[in-house]
N, C-alpha and C positions, 0 to 999 in steps of 0.2 A: 744047519746052514753052512758051517765051515766046510764040511765034507762036500756039500753041493757046490760051493764056491771053488774048491780044489778041482772038482770034476769039470766045472765050467772053464777054469783056466787051462786045464789039459786040452779041452776041446778047442779053445781059442788058439792055443799054441800050435796044435795040429792043423787048424784051419790056415794059419799063417804059413806053415810049412808047405801045405798042399797048394795054396794060392798066394805065391809070393808077391803078386801085384797088389795085394791088399795091405802089405806092410807099409806103414807110414801114412795110410789113409785115415781120415777122421772116422771115429767110431761113435755110433749112437746106440745106446742100449734102451730098448723099449719093451713094454709089456702092459698087461691090464689084469685087473681082478687079483687073483692069487699071486701074480707076479709082484704085487706090492710087498710081498715078503722076500722075494728073491732078488729083484733088481737092485735094491740098495746094497745088498751084500755082494752081489756080483760086480757092481760098479766100483765098490770099495776095493775089491780084489784086483780089478783092472788098474785102478789108480795106484795101488801099492806096488804093483809089478813094475810100473813105469815104462813098460815096453810097448804099450798101446796108446794111441792118441784118442783117449776117451774125451769126447767133446761135450756130451750131455747124456743124461738119463731121463726118461719120461715114463711115468706110470699113469695110465688112464683108469679111472674108477678103481683105485687100489683097495684091496681087501687086506687091511693092515691090522685092524683092531676089531675082531668079530663081535665081541660083546658090545662095544660102543656103537659100532655101525648097525648091528641088527636091532638094538633096542632104542636107537635114536631116529629111526627113519620116519617117525611121525612128525618131527619138528617142522619140516618144510610144509607139509600139508596143513599143519596147524597155523603156521604163519600166513599161509595163503587163504585162510578161512575155509578150507575144505573140511576141517575138523573144528568142532567147538567144544565148550566145556561139557556138553552132554556126552561126548565121545570119550572123554578122558578116563572114566572108570574102566571102560572096556579096554582101552589102550594100556592102562596100568596093569590090568590082569594079564593081558597078552605079553607085555614086557616081562612081567614076573615069570610067566611060564617059559619064555625064551631064555631068560637069565639062568633059571634053574636047569634047563635042558643043556645049555652051553657048559655049565659047570660039571654036570653029570656025564655028558656024552662028548668026549673029545674026539670021537671017530667021525664027526661030520653028520651024524644022524639027527642032529637038532635042527637042521636046515628047514624041514617041513614045519616044525613047531614055530620057529622064528618067522617063517614066511607068513604065518597067520597075522602078523601085524600089518604087513602090506596088503594081504587079502582083505582084511577089515577096512583098511583105508580105501581100497578100490571099490 
């Protein structure tokens, strides 16, 4: 993340050089999904630099904690009574498979296995 933040700061500095009309303007940093990992670090780098007028950061549907997010997606459907106690053994088995896959496969290949939870809910 630190290296990516350094690259981002180089980009922002070069952007300000190429487009001087942007200097002094309010800056909003936004992203969604996997940007939940980058936006906080980039925003902190902008803040630390003190040369940009960072006004706000916004992350939509952030992907910040894969294990928690992937294995907890049944909670809302359960609260809405889409799932009931008869579904919980299957959800538990799918959650276990997802957890094991996320621990073993750090290359993103666990997505299909973890998607099984949402597939079951649908």
